[in-house]
Legacy VTK file of the C-alpha trace (Angstrom):
# vtk DataFile Version 3.0
C-alpha trace
ASCII
DATASET POLYDATA
POINTS 539 float
102.408 23.799 174.688
102.522 24.584 178.905
99.667 22.839 179.461
101.972 19.831 179.406
102.295 20.628 182.939
99.019 20.131 184.583
98.585 16.036 183.664
98.397 14.858 187.190
94.929 15.544 187.567
94.053 12.370 185.543
96.463 10.373 187.622
94.534 12.259 191.209
91.063 11.666 189.602
90.946 8.001 188.516
92.982 7.276 191.262
90.626 7.831 194.028
87.732 6.278 191.962
89.414 3.115 191.272
90.903 2.853 194.548
87.532 2.752 196.333
85.653 0.995 193.200
88.088 -1.803 191.764
86.342 -4.298 192.601
82.899 -2.970 192.113
83.791 -2.973 188.253
85.820 -6.179 187.934
89.233 -4.059 187.241
92.412 -5.781 186.925
94.674 -5.847 189.904
97.148 -3.388 187.930
94.419 -0.734 188.798
94.647 -0.838 192.463
97.785 1.533 193.338
97.014 3.592 195.737
96.687 7.870 195.727
100.051 8.828 197.526
102.529 11.403 196.369
104.898 8.761 195.304
105.892 5.123 195.312
109.390 4.106 193.527
112.311 2.671 195.677
114.550 5.635 197.383
117.629 5.660 195.742
120.530 8.625 195.044
122.583 9.522 192.210
126.134 9.395 192.588
127.457 13.158 191.495
130.168 13.839 190.426
132.394 16.262 192.791
135.944 17.771 193.280
137.823 16.129 196.420
139.792 19.144 197.884
138.142 21.865 199.653
138.718 25.157 199.794
138.221 27.980 202.240
135.128 29.859 201.537
131.705 30.565 202.633
128.501 31.194 201.194
125.245 32.818 202.703
121.917 33.444 200.322
120.515 36.649 199.469
117.127 38.197 198.922
116.535 40.243 195.868
113.123 41.967 195.376
111.398 41.049 192.196
109.500 44.451 191.754
106.424 42.387 191.630
103.380 40.930 193.884
104.310 40.470 197.224
104.325 36.998 198.477
102.152 36.646 201.803
104.303 36.883 204.914
104.435 33.735 206.802
103.548 33.532 210.200
106.012 30.730 210.777
109.498 31.398 210.015
111.114 28.868 208.361
114.964 28.256 208.639
116.668 26.537 206.523
120.105 25.566 206.275
121.806 23.752 203.409
125.757 22.410 203.817
127.535 21.514 200.997
130.357 19.808 199.880
132.992 22.491 199.381
134.076 22.153 195.329
130.593 19.965 194.958
129.641 19.682 191.459
125.749 19.233 190.595
123.917 17.319 187.415
122.484 20.572 186.449
125.198 21.336 183.351
127.994 20.336 186.545
126.964 23.968 188.193
128.599 23.671 191.707
126.268 22.547 194.386
126.867 25.977 196.188
125.497 28.058 193.326
122.116 25.819 192.755
121.301 25.788 196.334
121.925 29.890 196.429
119.468 29.866 193.750
116.869 27.694 195.193
117.330 29.843 198.355
115.572 32.782 196.135
113.098 30.306 194.401
112.234 29.427 198.016
111.230 33.118 198.165
108.852 33.099 195.304
106.734 30.753 197.465
106.825 32.214 201.137
108.456 35.558 202.691
108.929 33.831 205.301
110.931 30.982 204.085
114.731 31.565 204.865
117.868 29.357 203.480
121.184 30.008 204.349
123.906 28.491 202.465
127.346 26.879 203.609
129.936 24.861 201.955
131.310 21.905 205.084
134.897 23.551 205.207
133.522 25.529 207.552
133.043 22.734 209.417
136.648 22.482 210.540
137.546 26.210 209.925
138.859 28.264 212.695
136.665 30.077 215.209
135.969 32.924 212.569
133.165 35.458 211.921
131.643 32.510 208.612
131.963 29.522 210.966
130.145 31.412 213.987
127.142 31.957 211.471
127.118 28.519 210.585
126.706 27.559 214.496
124.150 30.185 214.803
122.335 29.594 211.262
122.670 25.527 212.684
120.465 26.279 216.202
117.867 27.976 214.801
117.271 25.865 211.815
114.214 24.357 210.593
115.711 22.116 208.462
119.477 21.458 207.840
119.686 19.944 204.045
122.920 18.254 203.898
124.718 17.753 200.049
127.719 15.950 198.941
129.250 15.650 202.420
132.130 12.941 202.153
134.870 14.754 204.618
134.889 12.617 207.890
135.947 15.271 209.751
133.448 17.181 208.402
130.654 14.310 208.815
131.776 14.327 212.754
130.922 17.654 213.141
127.550 17.933 212.164
126.269 14.975 213.971
125.717 16.581 216.733
123.221 19.098 215.593
120.599 16.193 214.849
119.828 16.512 218.677
118.186 20.014 218.505
117.373 20.399 214.330
114.082 17.847 213.944
114.562 17.211 209.846
117.656 16.429 208.421
117.800 15.308 205.034
120.908 13.816 203.380
122.176 13.622 199.641
125.121 11.923 197.803
126.578 12.216 201.399
128.202 9.628 203.986
126.444 6.902 204.821
126.791 7.805 208.653
124.466 10.932 207.070
120.757 9.770 208.015
117.476 10.623 207.764
115.367 12.740 210.716
111.743 14.037 209.865
109.618 15.191 212.211
112.108 14.546 215.126
112.627 10.825 214.693
115.297 9.116 212.480
113.701 7.397 209.115
115.303 4.686 207.419
116.342 5.671 203.788
116.684 1.994 202.484
114.526 -1.446 203.301
116.526 -3.454 205.422
117.363 -7.307 205.277
114.857 -8.447 208.121
112.538 -11.286 206.449
110.221 -9.323 208.860
110.049 -6.428 206.998
108.335 -8.246 203.720
105.704 -9.205 205.923
102.414 -7.239 205.699
102.454 -5.905 209.390
100.482 -2.590 210.112
102.725 -0.134 210.449
102.587 3.080 212.840
100.836 6.007 210.911
103.666 8.406 211.400
106.136 5.888 210.123
104.399 5.562 207.198
103.953 8.895 206.421
107.486 9.635 207.082
108.564 6.457 204.526
105.777 8.197 201.909
107.633 11.969 202.306
111.292 10.231 201.615
110.040 8.764 199.191
108.518 11.343 197.157
111.797 13.303 197.545
114.237 11.334 196.867
112.137 10.878 193.573
112.125 14.960 192.871
115.852 14.994 193.712
116.823 12.401 191.231
115.055 14.384 189.139
117.823 16.843 188.593
115.954 20.149 187.464
116.647 23.014 190.264
112.216 22.664 190.340
111.861 19.433 191.875
115.254 20.357 194.353
112.964 23.340 195.524
109.926 20.431 195.805
111.630 18.602 197.702
112.313 21.351 200.457
108.643 22.184 200.091
107.522 18.626 201.445
109.502 18.553 204.169
108.193 22.107 205.000
104.066 20.947 204.238
105.036 17.817 206.189
106.303 18.571 209.119
106.296 22.781 210.080
103.178 24.092 208.416
101.320 23.817 205.346
102.286 25.224 201.723
98.920 26.322 199.400
100.625 25.148 196.155
101.325 21.302 197.637
97.465 21.090 198.788
96.394 19.970 195.483
98.284 16.455 195.412
95.641 14.330 197.361
92.023 14.079 196.314
88.913 14.885 198.706
88.483 10.968 198.821
84.272 9.893 199.196
83.181 13.975 198.505
85.273 13.138 195.294
83.943 9.694 195.013
80.424 10.814 194.815
80.653 13.603 192.373
81.893 11.302 189.854
79.873 8.287 190.069
76.776 11.254 190.069
77.575 13.320 187.601
80.570 11.061 185.140
79.172 7.664 185.307
78.523 6.984 181.354
81.956 8.824 180.909
83.822 6.879 183.467
82.166 3.724 181.828
83.302 4.628 178.218
86.944 5.178 178.809
87.185 2.022 181.373
85.843 -0.124 177.848
88.301 2.280 175.331
91.770 0.257 175.104
94.372 4.166 174.756
91.569 5.130 177.404
92.241 2.394 179.909
96.232 2.277 178.919
96.440 5.515 179.647
95.029 5.900 183.145
97.231 2.173 183.546
100.253 4.456 182.652
99.670 6.973 184.686
98.514 5.122 187.798
102.142 4.115 187.503
103.673 7.811 187.811
103.872 9.830 190.952
101.621 12.978 190.752
104.464 15.618 190.732
106.662 13.684 187.596
105.198 15.563 184.976
107.124 14.153 182.332
106.005 10.631 183.143
101.910 12.164 183.669
102.599 13.653 179.786
104.034 10.649 178.417
100.918 9.121 179.392
98.567 11.038 178.067
100.733 11.415 174.366
100.942 7.677 174.117
97.220 7.157 174.914
95.567 9.880 173.703
91.961 9.369 172.987
88.510 11.139 172.714
87.052 9.074 175.288
90.111 10.327 177.875
88.984 14.132 177.183
85.638 13.207 177.704
86.560 11.818 181.230
88.532 14.868 182.051
86.195 17.476 181.082
83.297 16.287 182.608
85.160 14.596 186.278
87.386 18.422 186.137
86.166 20.648 183.901
82.292 20.799 184.024
82.322 19.153 187.816
85.025 20.010 189.388
85.095 17.009 191.315
88.535 17.776 192.872
87.540 20.902 194.145
90.845 22.068 193.805
91.109 25.859 192.431
94.905 26.795 191.621
95.782 30.452 190.813
98.328 31.710 188.882
101.283 32.742 190.010
102.515 36.033 190.297
106.072 35.680 191.083
108.921 35.811 190.061
107.861 39.026 188.559
109.280 39.205 185.128
108.777 42.694 183.298
108.093 43.111 179.808
110.465 44.732 177.098
109.368 48.256 176.245
111.423 49.030 173.233
112.420 47.661 169.845
114.575 48.925 166.935
114.599 52.285 169.036
110.969 52.995 169.521
108.230 52.362 172.020
106.671 48.947 171.916
102.918 48.832 171.407
100.779 45.976 171.397
100.266 45.567 167.708
104.370 45.195 167.163
104.584 42.744 170.250
102.035 40.799 168.471
104.262 41.059 165.619
106.722 39.425 167.061
105.118 37.026 168.538
104.223 36.104 164.714
108.084 36.786 163.641
109.074 34.797 160.855
105.901 33.177 159.805
105.026 34.227 155.998
109.275 34.416 155.387
109.284 30.620 156.860
106.491 27.980 157.830
106.862 29.109 161.106
107.189 31.909 163.218
109.718 30.204 166.002
111.253 27.469 166.825
111.854 26.379 170.414
115.851 26.294 171.364
115.561 25.420 175.115
113.155 26.369 177.961
113.407 25.745 181.611
110.098 24.258 181.996
111.349 20.189 182.092
107.645 18.834 181.677
107.894 19.817 178.140
110.719 20.611 177.067
112.018 17.335 176.870
109.801 16.835 173.664
111.164 17.272 170.409
110.806 19.109 167.059
109.129 22.209 169.004
107.669 24.684 166.238
105.318 28.472 167.897
103.224 29.475 165.027
101.664 32.862 166.022
98.653 34.444 164.110
96.103 36.880 163.655
92.228 35.451 163.388
89.766 36.514 160.931
87.796 38.208 163.354
88.658 41.806 164.435
91.283 41.583 167.586
91.400 38.007 167.711
95.056 36.312 167.961
96.021 32.454 167.917
98.824 30.330 169.025
98.931 27.334 168.485
102.859 25.274 169.153
103.434 22.042 166.733
106.169 19.161 168.812
106.753 15.564 168.810
106.067 13.419 171.732
107.903 9.898 172.124
105.600 7.685 172.740
105.814 4.600 175.492
105.650 2.025 172.434
109.230 3.963 170.787
107.212 5.908 167.885
107.363 9.200 167.579
104.009 11.389 166.785
103.378 14.766 166.005
100.937 17.190 168.736
99.142 20.045 168.222
97.401 22.760 170.816
95.301 25.824 170.191
95.193 28.943 172.614
93.215 31.983 171.942
95.372 34.613 173.080
94.264 38.103 174.692
96.102 41.210 175.166
97.208 42.383 178.945
97.332 44.940 180.756
100.321 46.368 180.447
102.184 46.406 176.815
104.497 43.302 176.101
101.979 40.901 178.068
99.552 38.797 176.856
96.560 36.123 178.437
96.625 32.840 176.515
93.579 29.883 177.276
93.532 26.567 175.790
91.401 23.210 176.868
93.640 20.467 176.059
92.883 16.799 176.697
89.800 18.630 178.748
90.924 20.346 180.556
91.469 24.433 180.724
94.612 26.196 181.351
95.056 29.799 181.837
98.566 31.657 181.377
100.151 35.045 181.510
102.442 35.381 179.241
105.529 38.301 179.268
107.481 39.374 175.908
111.134 39.847 177.879
112.647 40.880 175.419
113.419 39.838 171.188
116.712 41.190 168.786
116.584 43.477 166.287
117.183 41.151 163.604
114.537 38.636 165.470
117.329 35.937 165.617
116.808 35.385 168.842
113.508 36.034 171.492
112.408 34.575 174.783
109.157 34.566 176.235
108.395 34.080 180.219
104.962 32.389 181.451
103.274 32.006 184.628
100.169 29.490 184.460
97.781 27.395 185.910
95.125 24.579 185.401
92.555 25.754 188.020
90.557 22.767 188.074
93.916 20.388 188.039
94.877 22.301 190.955
98.030 23.111 189.458
100.205 25.995 188.699
103.471 26.320 187.168
106.193 28.789 185.623
108.442 28.710 182.931
110.310 30.441 179.939
111.529 29.515 176.495
114.092 30.304 174.126
113.835 30.946 170.626
115.174 31.194 167.509
114.115 30.750 163.538
115.978 27.886 163.120
116.230 26.349 166.604
120.055 26.875 167.577
121.358 28.762 170.192
122.393 32.468 169.951
125.962 33.309 169.086
128.149 33.783 171.387
127.891 37.914 170.709
124.342 37.341 171.694
125.443 35.816 175.313
125.261 38.711 177.665
122.151 39.745 176.535
120.354 36.899 176.809
122.052 36.469 180.554
120.395 39.312 181.044
117.173 38.878 179.787
117.638 35.527 181.436
118.214 37.116 184.670
114.832 39.421 184.400
113.205 35.985 184.895
114.349 35.008 188.028
116.595 32.392 186.010
119.504 30.711 185.409
121.019 29.376 181.470
121.929 26.235 183.502
118.368 25.637 184.581
117.205 25.719 180.378
116.827 22.523 178.883
117.872 22.300 175.170
114.901 21.272 173.327
116.099 18.023 170.435
115.764 19.802 167.140
117.452 17.250 165.224
114.948 15.157 163.181
112.091 16.934 162.558
110.482 15.460 159.472
106.615 16.569 158.073
105.394 18.781 160.709
101.612 19.575 160.588
102.336 22.857 160.525
99.904 25.923 158.211
97.081 28.011 158.862
93.869 28.462 159.140
92.487 29.976 155.492
92.051 33.689 156.709
94.605 34.257 159.026
96.721 37.452 159.169
100.251 37.893 160.173
101.916 40.935 160.763
100.666 44.808 161.354
103.656 46.541 161.735
107.063 44.506 160.996
106.666 43.608 157.528
108.206 40.020 156.552
110.027 41.773 154.013
112.003 43.514 156.998
113.362 40.041 157.528
114.539 38.526 154.760
118.381 40.333 154.400
118.644 38.188 157.918
119.365 34.963 157.055
118.269 31.960 159.066
LINES 1 540
539 0 1 2 3 4 5 6 7 8 9 10 11 12 13 14 15 16 17 18 19 20 21 22 23 24 25 26 27 28 29 30 31 32 33 34 35 36 37 38 39 40 41 42 43 44 45 46 47 48 49 50 51 52 53 54 55 56 57 58 59 60 61 62 63 64 65 66 67 68 69 70 71 72 73 74 75 76 77 78 79 80 81 82 83 84 85 86 87 88 89 90 91 92 93 94 95 96 97 98 99 100 101 102 103 104 105 106 107 108 109 110 111 112 113 114 115 116 117 118 119 120 121 122 123 124 125 126 127 128 129 130 131 132 133 134 135 136 137 138 139 140 141 142 143 144 145 146 147 148 149 150 151 152 153 154 155 156 157 158 159 160 161 162 163 164 165 166 167 168 169 170 171 172 173 174 175 176 177 178 179 180 181 182 183 184 185 186 187 188 189 190 191 192 193 194 195 196 197 198 199 200 201 202 203 204 205 206 207 208 209 210 211 212 213 214 215 216 217 218 219 220 221 222 223 224 225 226 227 228 229 230 231 232 233 234 235 236 237 238 239 240 241 242 243 244 245 246 247 248 249 250 251 252 253 254 255 256 257 258 259 260 261 262 263 264 265 266 267 268 269 270 271 272 273 274 275 276 277 278 279 280 281 282 283 284 285 286 287 288 289 290 291 292 293 294 295 296 297 298 299 300 301 302 303 304 305 306 307 308 309 310 311 312 313 314 315 316 317 318 319 320 321 322 323 324 325 326 327 328 329 330 331 332 333 334 335 336 337 338 339 340 341 342 343 344 345 346 347 348 349 350 351 352 353 354 355 356 357 358 359 360 361 362 363 364 365 366 367 368 369 370 371 372 373 374 375 376 377 378 379 380 381 382 383 384 385 386 387 388 389 390 391 392 393 394 395 396 397 398 399 400 401 402 403 404 405 406 407 408 409 410 411 412 413 414 415 416 417 418 419 420 421 422 423 424 425 426 427 428 429 430 431 432 433 434 435 436 437 438 439 440 441 442 443 444 445 446 447 448 449 450 451 452 453 454 455 456 457 458 459 460 461 462 463 464 465 466 467 468 469 470 471 472 473 474 475 476 477 478 479 480 481 482 483 484 485 486 487 488 489 490 491 492 493 494 495 496 497 498 499 500 501 502 503 504 505 506 507 508 509 510 511 512 513 514 515 516 517 518 519 520 521 522 523 524 525 526 527 528 529 530 531 532 533 534 535 536 537 538
């Protein structure tokens, strides 16, 4: 089900096609939004914060994930994050200092040359000690200064001289005296009241691009999740310091994309435009930022249709009109579990752990929480793992609810082919979802002996959609969180994934009536772990 993360490609493909051909096809003006990173009004949400500032400092540390090495950057990116002492984030009330320290680690997964140091603003007013000197030294070499929840006027006054030397400064939930600066120039984050600002006057290219970046950053920040906090910094790096490969797929290739679509997929385009649901899906997607996967997937799920699938199958999967080639991320490296019930894990047992409670219950697992905001917001997630009729075949079918834009709750089901990986406890998944193939690499991180809970991690990519992603799912037989006695083991399992517990999004498992479960005829279940082994465990 993780291919839910990849649906910005509909937006990208159709926006490019529409922008140049709206008049030719007589499309309504509602289709006229051009391809851009984002376009919502810039705003920031006021966060809860502690007002008293205490003396302490925090600096980021680098940790070796032990996996495939990320290519070293030739251009070092040095970021300083300055947060209000005692300030609290909207991520389950986690201190901002902890959030940004974790973000520093996640930046390393993108590029080893991305360095971020995190300090609290009480150091701005501290005596001339070693840590204060470290802050000043870091600021003297910084490419980017990120200011979060800094409102103390003494701190504000101390920061302002550094605007002269730091080319990029971004501020969130801080004093109005602290402003944006991008590419060496100050940038407005709010529309002024001048009557001339409402006139369609041409803007300098640099100013327009900076405003697009600011809008994109604010939109991502307001989604309040750890991936989008990192995305904010990557957008700045990509625009003003050096290209970030994972962000190169946000825009189509212009005329070559259009030519490919018209030459190869004319009937599919026309059929989509003539079908009410397909047309509504494209209109809906045109209003989403391509990086807002929640918005994108709600559009897809609300107006899913054969015509939309044919459109994407032709434009993207068959002809790759966007000329994209996303790769499955190799970081973070996540080691699989090696023993189960005291015995060395083998592939047959690992597959049985996926099959889980199926046979005793009507499902293998229910998802309790997940790290990926693109789909963990969807309620009632069931997992079905089973062996197929053919020798060696193994399948995964997620079943989940989606609340459509009209307010209806509908069930969706996908089907993944599963192959064993090179290392026991790892597997390769593939799925055709709405016309686009996604490939994923899954790891069984941990499953407790009584199967009361498990943790599965994944890396994935939709190659022709230009999207790569990572995430993890916490599962249990009843969709309930593991009890307190399992907290330490769960925390260790999450740490292996590079995930903090405050990053998880809880799945709503309250009202899950009549899920479309059931297996294909001839399906087989456990090979080594017998269903009766689980009967003594109450659900």
